[in-house]
C-alpha positions as CSV (number, residue, x, y, z in Angstrom):
1,X,-101.1,219.7,-229.4
2,X,-100.6,223.6,-228.7
3,X,-99.6,222.9,-225.7
4,X,-96.8,220.3,-226.5
5,X,-95.4,223.0,-229.5
6,X,-95.1,225.4,-226.5
7,X,-92.8,223.4,-224.2
8,X,-91.1,222.3,-226.7
9,X,-90.5,225.8,-227.4
10,X,-89.6,226.7,-223.9
11,X,-87.3,223.7,-223.5
12,X,-85.8,224.6,-226.3
13,X,-85.0,227.5,-225.6
14,X,-83.9,226.5,-221.6
15,X,-81.2,224.3,-223.2
16,X,-79.9,227.3,-225.5
17,X,-79.8,229.6,-222.5
18,X,-77.8,226.4,-220.4
19,X,-75.4,225.9,-223.7
20,X,-74.9,229.8,-223.7
21,X,-74.0,230.3,-219.9
22,X,-72.1,226.4,-219.9
23,X,-69.4,227.9,-222.6
24,X,-69.5,231.2,-220.6
25,X,-68.4,229.0,-217.3
26,X,-66.1,226.6,-219.0
27,X,-64.7,229.3,-221.2
28,X,-63.1,228.2,-224.6
29,X,-58.8,228.5,-224.9
30,X,-57.2,229.6,-227.6
31,X,-54.6,227.1,-228.6
32,X,-50.8,228.3,-227.8
33,X,-49.7,229.3,-231.3
34,X,-45.6,228.7,-231.2
35,X,-44.9,229.7,-227.9
36,X,-46.9,232.9,-227.8
37,X,-48.9,233.9,-225.4
38,X,-52.2,231.7,-224.6
39,X,-55.5,233.9,-225.3
40,X,-58.9,233.6,-224.1
41,X,-61.5,235.5,-225.9
42,X,-63.8,238.1,-224.0
43,X,-67.4,237.7,-224.7
44,X,-70.2,239.2,-223.3
45,X,-73.6,237.1,-223.2
46,X,-76.6,238.9,-222.9
47,X,-80.3,237.4,-222.2
48,X,-83.7,239.1,-221.5
49,X,-86.6,237.4,-219.5
50,X,-85.7,234.9,-218.3
51,X,-85.2,232.2,-214.7
52,X,-81.8,231.8,-213.1
53,X,-81.7,229.5,-210.4
54,X,-78.7,227.5,-208.5
55,X,-79.0,224.2,-207.3
56,X,-76.4,222.3,-205.0
57,X,-76.4,218.6,-204.0
58,X,-80.1,218.3,-205.6
59,X,-81.0,221.4,-203.3
60,X,-82.4,224.7,-205.2
61,X,-80.4,227.3,-203.4
62,X,-81.8,230.2,-205.2
63,X,-84.5,231.4,-208.2
64,X,-84.4,234.7,-209.9
65,X,-87.0,235.7,-212.5
66,X,-84.9,238.9,-214.1
67,X,-85.2,240.7,-216.6
68,X,-82.0,241.1,-217.8
69,X,-78.9,238.7,-217.1
70,X,-75.4,240.0,-218.5
71,X,-72.2,238.3,-218.2
72,X,-69.5,240.7,-219.0
73,X,-66.7,239.5,-217.7
74,X,-66.3,236.1,-220.1
75,X,-68.2,234.4,-217.5
76,X,-66.8,234.9,-214.4
77,X,-69.7,237.3,-213.1
78,X,-73.3,237.2,-214.1
79,X,-75.4,240.9,-213.6
80,X,-78.9,241.0,-213.1
81,X,-81.6,243.8,-213.7
82,X,-85.0,243.5,-212.5
83,X,-84.9,240.9,-210.1
84,X,-87.5,239.4,-208.3
85,X,-86.8,235.6,-206.7
86,X,-86.9,232.9,-204.3
87,X,-84.1,232.0,-202.0
88,X,-84.2,228.7,-200.4
89,X,-83.2,228.4,-196.3
90,X,-81.8,225.6,-195.2
91,X,-84.4,225.4,-192.0
92,X,-87.3,225.1,-194.9
93,X,-88.4,228.7,-194.6
94,X,-88.4,230.6,-197.9
95,X,-87.3,234.2,-198.8
96,X,-89.3,236.3,-201.2
97,X,-86.4,238.9,-202.7
98,X,-86.4,241.8,-205.3
99,X,-84.3,244.4,-206.4
100,X,-83.4,246.7,-209.0
101,X,-79.8,244.8,-210.4
102,X,-78.1,242.5,-208.9
103,X,-75.0,239.8,-209.8
104,X,-73.9,236.4,-208.8
105,X,-70.3,235.0,-209.1
106,X,-70.7,232.1,-211.7
107,X,-68.5,229.5,-209.1
108,X,-70.6,229.8,-206.1
109,X,-73.7,230.1,-204.5
110,X,-73.2,233.8,-203.4
111,X,-75.2,236.9,-204.8
112,X,-75.9,240.5,-204.3
113,X,-78.7,242.5,-204.7
114,X,-78.8,246.5,-204.9
115,X,-80.7,249.6,-205.6
116,X,-83.1,249.1,-203.0
117,X,-83.6,245.4,-201.8
118,X,-87.1,244.1,-200.0
119,X,-87.2,240.4,-198.6
120,X,-89.9,238.9,-196.8
121,X,-89.5,235.0,-194.9
122,X,-92.5,233.2,-195.3
123,X,-92.6,232.0,-191.8
124,X,-92.1,236.1,-191.1
125,X,-89.8,238.7,-190.8
126,X,-88.6,241.4,-193.4
127,X,-85.4,243.2,-194.6
128,X,-85.3,246.6,-196.6
129,X,-81.8,247.7,-197.5
130,X,-80.0,249.5,-200.5
131,X,-77.4,246.8,-201.0
132,X,-77.6,243.2,-199.5
133,X,-74.5,240.4,-200.6
134,X,-75.1,236.7,-199.3
135,X,-72.5,234.5,-198.7
136,X,-74.0,230.9,-198.9
137,X,-71.6,228.6,-197.3
138,X,-71.7,230.8,-194.2
139,X,-75.2,231.9,-194.1
140,X,-73.9,235.2,-193.6
141,X,-75.9,238.2,-194.6
142,X,-74.8,241.8,-195.2
143,X,-77.3,244.9,-195.4
144,X,-76.1,248.0,-195.9
145,X,-77.8,251.7,-196.6
146,X,-80.8,252.5,-194.6
147,X,-81.6,249.0,-193.5
148,X,-84.5,248.1,-191.4
149,X,-85.4,244.2,-190.2
150,X,-88.6,243.3,-188.8
151,X,-89.0,239.7,-187.1
152,X,-91.3,239.0,-184.5
153,X,-91.5,241.5,-181.7
154,X,-88.3,243.0,-182.7
155,X,-87.6,245.9,-185.3
156,X,-83.4,247.2,-186.1
157,X,-82.3,250.1,-188.4
158,X,-79.1,250.9,-188.7
159,X,-76.3,251.6,-191.2
160,X,-74.7,248.2,-191.7
161,X,-76.9,245.0,-190.3
162,X,-74.7,241.8,-190.6
163,X,-77.2,238.9,-189.4
164,X,-78.1,235.3,-191.2
165,X,-80.7,234.4,-193.6
166,X,-83.1,233.4,-191.0
167,X,-83.0,237.5,-189.9
168,X,-83.5,236.6,-185.8
169,X,-79.6,237.7,-184.8
170,X,-78.0,240.8,-185.7
171,X,-75.0,242.9,-185.6
172,X,-76.1,246.9,-186.3
173,X,-73.2,249.3,-187.0
174,X,-74.0,253.4,-187.6
175,X,-76.7,255.1,-186.9
176,X,-77.9,251.8,-184.8
177,X,-81.5,251.4,-183.3
178,X,-82.9,248.2,-181.8
179,X,-86.4,248.1,-180.6
180,X,-87.8,245.0,-179.1
181,X,-91.2,244.3,-177.9
182,X,-93.1,246.4,-180.1
183,X,-95.7,245.7,-182.9
184,X,-94.1,246.7,-185.9
185,X,-95.2,246.6,-189.7
186,X,-93.5,243.9,-192.1
187,X,-92.9,246.4,-194.8
């Protein structure tokens, strides 16, 4: 019986969280008052210790467990703190990510993480950077600030690396170093 009550409490919490973010997503509009400008109130919602996810066409794109999530601009952006999560790739691989902070656009699947990002593919390959941003539709991953990628027998370092989520092909800019054929630690 305790499990049913716990499950119902969790479900109720998730429903409330979804309701708050749905309200922020679709927003609220104050009706026009006799020719005066329409005013949209700006509301900031904050939740702590929660899980956020994005699904498209029934397929989970990403899922983050965050210490704090806040929407400071009325629902266009969600800022995260203390992020640990997974990005589910089209090829079936899963990328585990962690970062101190980040943000995501409410009307898209894109996100950015910063403050010392670590990412690891389940099928092998790692990425470490100060900041990353991911454009999901184009599958473009841009990493900046002391970037290091290790995948199979290839290691790349640079100030900026542009790649896909598979970490196989990339462009390295600024203080670039690419080595192939070695045995590199994935950390």
